[in-house]
MIZAVEX-138914 format. One line per 8 residues: their letters; for each residue x, y negated, z of N, C-alpha, C. Coordinates in steps of 0.02 Angstrom, whole numbers, plus 50000, padded with zeros to 5 digits. Each point is the difference from the previous one (the first is absolute). Layout:
<rs>
a = X Y Z X Y Z X Y Z  ... .
</rs>
This chain:
<rs>
miitktkp = 51774 49188 50131 49988 49946 50061 50064 50019 50051  50033 49955 50013 50048 50009 50052 49966 49985 50074  50010 50053 50050 49981 49984 50064 50067 50015 50040  50013 49947 50043 50056 50000 50047 49970 50010 50076  50036 50037 50033 49980 50016 50079 50045 50029 50042  49983 49989 50058 50048 50027 50065 49956 50060 50024  49944 50014 49974 49952 50048 50037 49970 50046 49945  49982 50055 50016 49971 50054 49953 49947 49964 49948 .
yskkeiek = 50011 50029 49943 49944 49990 49942 49942 50022 50021  49942 49965 49986 49927 50026 50006 49988 50044 49934  49957 50036 50015 49966 50030 49933 49980 49959 49949  49977 49943 50015 49972 49952 49945 50062 49969 49973  50050 49979 50034 50064 49971 49985 50041 50055 49948  49991 50058 50018 50039 50044 49949 49955 50018 49952  49935 49982 49992 49968 50001 49935 50025 49948 49962  50004 49936 50027 50021 49957 49965 50073 50001 49963 .
ireqfgsy = 50040 50023 50041 50078 49991 49976 50013 50067 49961  49951 50038 49985 50017 50060 49962 49970 49994 49934  49974 49938 49981 49956 49982 49941 50054 50012 49940  50060 49967 50019 50051 49995 49951 50022 50058 49966  50012 50055 50039 50021 50075 49963 49952 50055 50015  49950 49995 50036 49953 50052 50011 50009 50025 50074  50036 50064 50005 50014 50033 50060 50064 49980 50025  50047 49960 49967 50072 49990 50020 49994 49922 50022 .
iktvidin = 50038 49999 50059 50003 49920 50014 50080 49990 50012  50036 49937 49980 50058 49987 50001 50000 49962 50056  50058 50022 50043 50011 49963 50062 50067 49964 50009  50003 49956 50031 50069 49976 50028 49995 49973 50080  50047 50035 50027 49998 49998 50069 50067 49974 50032  49984 49938 50048 50053 49985 50036 50011 50043 50065  50051 50040 49995 50007 50043 50057 50024 49971 50069  50024 49945 50003 50003 49963 50051 49953 49968 50028 .
kkicsaga = 49968 49965 49965 49937 49968 50037 49939 50038 49989  49995 50053 49981 49946 50045 49994 49948 49959 49963  50007 49986 49940 49949 49958 49953 49994 50047 49939  49946 50010 49959 49990 50031 49957 49956 49952 49942  50033 50002 49938 49959 49952 49949 49995 50061 49948  49931 50012 49986 49972 50050 49942 49957 49977 49956  50002 50042 49956 49945 49974 49937 50015 49976 49944  50062 49978 49999 50047 49960 49938 50003 50041 49941 .
grhfesek = 49997 49964 49937 50018 50044 49946 50068 50024 49999  50044 49959 50024 50070 50017 50004 50025 49987 50072  50053 50027 50015 50024 49994 50072 50023 49931 50013  50034 49984 49953 50034 49927 50016 49946 49944 50019  49930 50007 49969 49944 49950 50029 50003 50001 50074  49985 50061 50028 50002 50009 50069 50062 49974 50040  50056 50017 49969 50060 49983 50029 50021 49921 50004  49967 49963 49951 49990 49927 49997 49969 49980 50058 .
tllargsg = 49934 50035 50007 49961 49971 50063 50033 50013 50053  50033 50054 50020 50029 50004 50064 50060 49968 50010  50036 49983 49955 50061 49952 49999 49969 49933 50022  49946 49972 49968 49975 49937 50014 49973 49998 50077  49990 50058 50015 49973 49999 50078 50063 50014 50050  50058 49998 49958 50054 49998 50055 50041 50062 50006  49990 50057 49963 50026 50064 50010 50069 49990 49972  50039 50055 50015 50071 49998 49976 50006 50043 49941 .
qsdlwggg = 50028 49988 49954 50017 50047 49942 50011 50075 50014  50052 50003 50044 50019 50062 50021 49955 50044 50045  49933 49968 50026 49952 50033 50035 49948 50021 49955  49999 49989 49941 49935 50008 49948 50018 50059 49958  49960 50052 50000 50001 50052 49970 49934 50014 49960  50021 50041 49942 49930 50003 49963 49983 50073 49982  49941 50018 49990 49982 50064 49987 49923 50002 49982  49972 50049 50021 49919 50007 50000 49978 50064 50023 .
vdvktkii = 49923 50003 49999 49962 50052 50032 49946 50012 49949  49989 50062 49986 49947 50033 49958 49941 50013 50054  49937 49958 49992 49951 50007 50046 49968 50073 49991  50007 50032 49946 49962 50070 49990 50048 50053 50035  50059 50005 49975 50045 50047 50027 50045 50000 50059  49990 49933 50021 50038 49969 50066 50079 50000 49994  50020 50009 49926 50066 50004 50004 50039 49928 50003  50042 49994 50038 50037 49941 50009 50063 49998 49945 .
dynsfini = 50018 49952 49960 50058 49994 49970 50051 49943 50020  50062 50004 49987 50047 49955 50022 50041 49962 49946  49949 49991 49939 50036 49988 49948 49979 49932 49957  50054 49941 50003 49984 49945 49986 50062 49966 49963  49994 49953 49952 50063 49966 49976 50023 49954 50049  49954 49967 50046 50025 49960 50056 50053 50039 50051  49995 50065 49999 50045 50039 50050 50073 50005 49972  50019 49972 49939 50062 50005 49970 50047 49941 50035 .
rpkdknts = 50036 50023 50051 50038 49936 50027 50069 50032 50027  50049 50002 49959 50069 50025 50005 50021 49964 50070  49989 49939 50017 50028 49969 50066 49970 50029 50051  49936 50028 50002 49972 50032 50051 50018 50080 49992  50047 50012 49958 50015 50083 49989 49944 50034 49976  49952 49977 49958 49949 50035 49959 50010 49980 49936  50032 50055 49967 50005 49988 49923 49952 50038 49966  49944 50012 50017 49947 50039 49966 49929 49966 50006 .
neildtnt = 49947 50018 49960 49938 49986 50010 49965 50019 50053  50036 50066 50030 49976 50040 50051 50028 49963 50076  49968 49995 50050 50040 49993 50061 50032 50057 50021  50064 49977 50010 50057 50069 50005 50015 49998 50075  49999 49959 50039 50021 49998 50074 49945 50042 50034  50020 50048 50037 49949 50048 50031 49965 49964 50056  50022 49957 50036 49961 49956 50050 49948 49958 49979  50039 49958 49938 49948 49949 49970 49937 50053 49970 .
rkmfeklt = 50022 50054 49969 49946 50042 49962 49947 50016 50058  50024 50009 50066 49957 50041 50046 49957 49936 50021  50025 49946 50014 49967 49934 50021 49939 49980 49952  50032 50002 49933 49938 49972 49949 49936 50055 50000  50030 50072 50009 49937 50047 49994 49958 49996 50071  50026 49981 50053 49969 49999 50063 49958 49936 49987  50030 49942 49982 49953 49942 49983 49950 50009 49955  50009 50041 49955 49949 50013 49944 49955 50036 50021 .
kyffkiih = 50010 50052 50041 49939 50035 50035 49965 49963 50061  50032 49954 50027 49957 49945 50043 49960 49962 49960  50029 49964 49947 49957 49953 49975 49945 50034 49953  50005 50055 49984 49958 50030 49957 49967 50067 50037  50004 49996 50070 49968 50054 50035 49932 50020 49997  49963 49962 49962 49930 50017 49988 49995 50062 49943  50057 50003 49959 50000 50058 49953 50044 50056 50033  50039 49979 50046 50050 50063 50032 49967 50030 50058 .
e = 49940 49987 50009 49960 50025 50071 49988 50075 49969 .
</rs>
């Protein structure tokens, strides 16, 4: 189940979006508009949702969060964008990575408290 929000996820919503992979949740975040789409089986599904809502491709970054370990990752095929100077699955730009981490902690603050 994909849930797209501009506010933090509730405990009930987190339970729904983690059904796909257990404790791991795939996320795509528009770091400009501060919107998170989470719970997809593949990152491109959340990316598609955000693009349909008017997000710009260069603002969308994928990764995930493990609910049990609280580890945030910055890895997704949607991150491979040479025109945005990102030639890896990982978010390479330090500022973009920090913003993705900050927003992930905001959207999933219930597990980072």
